[in-house]
C-alpha positions as a LaTeX table, in Angstrom:
\begin{tabular}{lrrr}
\hline
Residue & $x$ (\AA) & $y$ (\AA) & $z$ (\AA) \\
\hline
Met1 & 96.08 & 72.46 & 116.40 \\
Lys2 & 98.26 & 71.24 & 113.61 \\
Tyr3 & 97.12 & 72.02 & 110.06 \\
Pro4 & 97.29 & 69.40 & 107.28 \\
Gly5 & 100.47 & 69.54 & 105.22 \\
Ser6 & 98.72 & 70.69 & 102.04 \\
Leu7 & 97.14 & 73.63 & 103.90 \\
Ile8 & 100.48 & 74.60 & 105.45 \\
Asn9 & 102.05 & 74.45 & 101.98 \\
Leu10 & 99.28 & 76.67 & 100.54 \\
Ile11 & 99.74 & 79.21 & 103.36 \\
Arg12 & 103.51 & 79.18 & 102.82 \\
Glu13 & 103.17 & 79.73 & 99.05 \\
Leu14 & 100.61 & 82.54 & 99.48 \\
Gly15 & 102.91 & 84.15 & 102.05 \\
Lys16 & 105.58 & 84.52 & 99.35 \\
Leu17 & 103.40 & 87.05 & 97.52 \\
Pro18 & 104.35 & 90.72 & 98.06 \\
Gly19 & 102.37 & 92.44 & 100.77 \\
Ile20 & 100.99 & 89.18 & 102.13 \\
Gly21 & 102.02 & 88.40 & 105.68 \\
Pro22 & 101.38 & 85.16 & 107.59 \\
Lys23 & 97.90 & 86.19 & 108.80 \\
Ser24 & 96.79 & 87.35 & 105.34 \\
Ala25 & 98.18 & 84.16 & 103.79 \\
Gln26 & 96.19 & 82.11 & 106.28 \\
Arg27 & 92.98 & 84.07 & 105.56 \\
Leu28 & 93.48 & 83.65 & 101.82 \\
Ala29 & 94.12 & 79.92 & 102.19 \\
Phe30 & 90.91 & 79.42 & 104.16 \\
Tyr31 & 89.00 & 81.60 & 101.70 \\
Leu32 & 90.28 & 79.59 & 98.74 \\
Phe33 & 89.49 & 76.31 & 100.51 \\
Asn34 & 85.85 & 77.38 & 100.79 \\
Gln35 & 85.49 & 78.31 & 97.11 \\
Pro36 & 83.89 & 76.02 & 94.53 \\
Glu37 & 86.27 & 73.83 & 92.56 \\
Glu38 & 85.47 & 75.75 & 89.33 \\
Glu39 & 86.68 & 79.02 & 90.93 \\
Ile40 & 89.94 & 77.43 & 92.06 \\
Lys41 & 90.51 & 75.93 & 88.61 \\
Ser42 & 89.76 & 79.30 & 87.02 \\
Leu43 & 92.33 & 81.00 & 89.27 \\
Ala44 & 94.93 & 78.31 & 88.58 \\
His45 & 94.28 & 78.57 & 84.84 \\
Ala46 & 94.63 & 82.38 & 84.94 \\
Leu47 & 97.98 & 82.07 & 86.75 \\
Leu48 & 99.31 & 79.47 & 84.31 \\
Asp49 & 98.01 & 81.40 & 81.30 \\
Ala50 & 99.63 & 84.63 & 82.51 \\
Gln51 & 102.94 & 82.89 & 83.07 \\
Ala52 & 102.83 & 81.28 & 79.61 \\
Ser53 & 101.70 & 84.30 & 77.60 \\
Leu54 & 103.17 & 87.37 & 79.29 \\
Met55 & 106.64 & 88.74 & 78.55 \\
Gln56 & 108.61 & 91.95 & 78.73 \\
Cys57 & 108.38 & 94.44 & 75.88 \\
Ser58 & 111.59 & 94.30 & 73.86 \\
Leu59 & 111.82 & 98.11 & 73.89 \\
Cys60 & 110.59 & 99.42 & 77.23 \\
Phe61 & 110.39 & 96.25 & 79.41 \\
Asn62 & 106.70 & 96.77 & 80.20 \\
Ile63 & 104.59 & 93.64 & 80.67 \\
Thr64 & 102.90 & 92.60 & 77.44 \\
Asp65 & 101.65 & 89.62 & 75.49 \\
Glu66 & 103.33 & 90.79 & 72.25 \\
Pro67 & 107.05 & 91.37 & 71.48 \\
Val68 & 106.43 & 95.15 & 71.58 \\
Cys69 & 103.80 & 96.59 & 73.95 \\
Thr70 & 100.82 & 98.69 & 72.87 \\
Ile71 & 102.35 & 101.87 & 74.35 \\
Cys72 & 105.55 & 101.55 & 72.29 \\
Asn73 & 103.46 & 100.74 & 69.20 \\
Asp74 & 101.14 & 103.75 & 69.67 \\
Val75 & 102.18 & 106.34 & 67.05 \\
Ser76 & 99.99 & 109.01 & 68.69 \\
Arg77 & 102.23 & 109.11 & 71.78 \\
Glu78 & 104.92 & 111.77 & 72.24 \\
Ser79 & 107.98 & 109.80 & 71.16 \\
Arg80 & 110.56 & 112.38 & 72.25 \\
Ile81 & 109.94 & 111.99 & 75.99 \\
Ile82 & 110.68 & 108.88 & 78.05 \\
Cys83 & 109.42 & 108.41 & 81.60 \\
Val84 & 111.65 & 106.01 & 83.56 \\
Val85 & 109.92 & 103.91 & 86.24 \\
Glu86 & 111.08 & 101.09 & 88.49 \\
His87 & 108.28 & 98.59 & 87.82 \\
Ala88 & 105.50 & 97.99 & 85.30 \\
Ser89 & 102.99 & 98.70 & 88.09 \\
Asp90 & 104.45 & 102.23 & 88.33 \\
Leu91 & 103.85 & 102.67 & 84.60 \\
Leu92 & 100.21 & 101.66 & 85.07 \\
Ala93 & 99.81 & 104.17 & 87.91 \\
Ile94 & 101.10 & 107.01 & 85.72 \\
Glu95 & 98.90 & 105.90 & 82.83 \\
Arg96 & 95.84 & 106.01 & 85.13 \\
Ser97 & 96.60 & 109.68 & 85.85 \\
Gly98 & 96.02 & 110.53 & 82.19 \\
Glu99 & 98.67 & 113.26 & 82.42 \\
Phe100 & 101.52 & 111.64 & 80.47 \\
Asn101 & 101.43 & 110.75 & 76.78 \\
Gly102 & 105.07 & 109.89 & 76.13 \\
Leu103 & 106.98 & 106.64 & 76.15 \\
Tyr104 & 108.22 & 104.66 & 79.15 \\
His105 & 111.20 & 102.66 & 80.24 \\
Val106 & 110.86 & 100.10 & 83.06 \\
Leu107 & 114.08 & 99.54 & 85.00 \\
Thr108 & 112.74 & 96.30 & 86.56 \\
Gly109 & 113.92 & 97.45 & 89.98 \\
Ser110 & 116.13 & 99.99 & 91.69 \\
Leu111 & 119.77 & 100.17 & 92.72 \\
Ser112 & 120.35 & 98.33 & 95.98 \\
Pro113 & 124.01 & 97.39 & 96.50 \\
Met114 & 123.18 & 95.71 & 99.83 \\
Asn115 & 120.86 & 93.33 & 97.94 \\
Gly116 & 123.28 & 92.83 & 95.07 \\
Val117 & 121.39 & 95.03 & 92.62 \\
Gly118 & 123.75 & 97.22 & 90.64 \\
Pro119 & 123.38 & 99.02 & 87.30 \\
Asp120 & 124.01 & 95.79 & 85.37 \\
Gln121 & 121.00 & 94.10 & 86.98 \\
Leu122 & 118.67 & 96.87 & 85.76 \\
Thr123 & 117.71 & 97.80 & 82.19 \\
Ile124 & 119.94 & 100.89 & 82.14 \\
Lys125 & 121.99 & 99.88 & 79.08 \\
Pro126 & 118.84 & 99.42 & 76.93 \\
Leu127 & 117.65 & 102.84 & 78.17 \\
Leu128 & 120.88 & 104.44 & 76.99 \\
Gly129 & 120.36 & 102.75 & 73.62 \\
Arg130 & 116.97 & 104.50 & 73.26 \\
Leu131 & 118.19 & 108.09 & 73.70 \\
Glu132 & 118.66 & 109.09 & 70.06 \\
Gly133 & 116.04 & 111.74 & 69.22 \\
Ile134 & 114.87 & 112.01 & 72.82 \\
Asp135 & 114.30 & 115.55 & 74.16 \\
Glu136 & 113.71 & 114.68 & 77.82 \\
Val137 & 113.92 & 111.80 & 80.27 \\
Ile138 & 111.62 & 112.01 & 83.29 \\
Leu139 & 112.79 & 110.06 & 86.32 \\
Ala140 & 109.78 & 108.66 & 88.17 \\
Thr141 & 111.44 & 106.35 & 90.67 \\
Ala142 & 110.15 & 105.87 & 94.20 \\
Thr143 & 111.05 & 108.22 & 97.03 \\
Thr144 & 112.72 & 105.37 & 98.92 \\
Val145 & 116.47 & 105.39 & 99.56 \\
Glu146 & 116.93 & 102.97 & 96.66 \\
Gly147 & 114.65 & 104.96 & 94.35 \\
Glu148 & 116.46 & 108.21 & 95.16 \\
Ala149 & 119.86 & 106.58 & 94.62 \\
Thr150 & 118.66 & 105.24 & 91.27 \\
Ala151 & 117.37 & 108.66 & 90.22 \\
Met152 & 120.63 & 110.35 & 91.23 \\
Tyr153 & 122.69 & 107.73 & 89.39 \\
Leu154 & 120.62 & 108.11 & 86.22 \\
Ala155 & 120.57 & 111.92 & 86.44 \\
Arg156 & 124.36 & 112.01 & 86.60 \\
Leu157 & 124.70 & 109.47 & 83.78 \\
Leu158 & 122.19 & 111.28 & 81.51 \\
Ser159 & 123.68 & 114.69 & 82.30 \\
Asp160 & 127.09 & 113.46 & 81.17 \\
Leu161 & 125.43 & 112.46 & 77.88 \\
Gly162 & 123.80 & 115.89 & 77.50 \\
Val163 & 120.22 & 114.60 & 77.88 \\
Lys164 & 117.68 & 116.90 & 79.53 \\
Thr165 & 116.57 & 115.12 & 82.68 \\
Ser166 & 113.76 & 115.95 & 85.11 \\
Arg167 & 112.42 & 114.35 & 88.28 \\
Ile168 & 108.75 & 113.99 & 89.21 \\
Ala169 & 107.66 & 116.47 & 91.87 \\
Tyr170 & 107.19 & 115.54 & 95.50 \\
Gly171 & 104.45 & 116.80 & 97.69 \\
Leu172 & 101.29 & 116.23 & 99.58 \\
Pro173 & 98.52 & 113.91 & 98.45 \\
Val174 & 95.34 & 115.55 & 97.23 \\
Gly175 & 92.95 & 115.80 & 100.16 \\
Gly176 & 95.74 & 115.37 & 102.72 \\
Asp177 & 95.99 & 117.48 & 105.86 \\
Leu178 & 99.24 & 119.33 & 106.56 \\
Glu179 & 99.23 & 118.34 & 110.21 \\
Tyr180 & 99.49 & 114.64 & 109.27 \\
Ala181 & 102.30 & 115.04 & 106.73 \\
Asp182 & 105.78 & 113.93 & 107.74 \\
Glu183 & 108.57 & 116.51 & 107.80 \\
Val184 & 110.37 & 115.19 & 104.71 \\
Thr185 & 107.23 & 115.22 & 102.55 \\
Leu186 & 106.24 & 118.67 & 103.77 \\
Gly187 & 109.78 & 119.98 & 103.24 \\
Arg188 & 109.85 & 118.65 & 99.68 \\
Ala189 & 106.43 & 120.14 & 98.99 \\
Ile190 & 107.74 & 123.57 & 100.06 \\
Ala191 & 111.02 & 123.16 & 98.15 \\
Asn192 & 109.22 & 122.06 & 94.96 \\
Arg193 & 106.48 & 124.68 & 95.05 \\
Arg194 & 105.35 & 126.30 & 91.79 \\
Val195 & 103.87 & 129.61 & 90.83 \\
Ile196 & 100.08 & 129.59 & 90.24 \\
\hline
\end{tabular}
């Protein structure tokens, strides 16, 4: 059966979203088709409103609706520590933990020479411009090849500048069973153990 052109277009556009494959895009398209017109208009309005009002913080590159985000404006935060993350969603994940009260810097990606992403495509220069008065930079990039390469690049760069640099610990998830952990994760958990 051939779908109408507008439905195919909707499926194609939904399939461009991260984490949405062809089957999920198709399910979403049919779900949206069956929603009341008010719900569809509300979703469309939210998308357009977000695009029009959201921007990057001029200091840390977090997503905000003001020139400087609420985290950078919060005088109660520890202003001598910066946690470097790849994406604003990583910042939100760390914030949800409630364990970090410093400032952030969002790189807006990770080094990936094969995809044409070098240091100049990330917000590394603005990070270097924020280092005056900073006691420590915490590297909280992903444990992917690109995230590791980014962390190593930044560690070397910051070390040359005399900035104390640390890396978030690796290990097992809370509630995880050892028998299901992969060798790399388990090896890093052993290597990064701490005294209790």
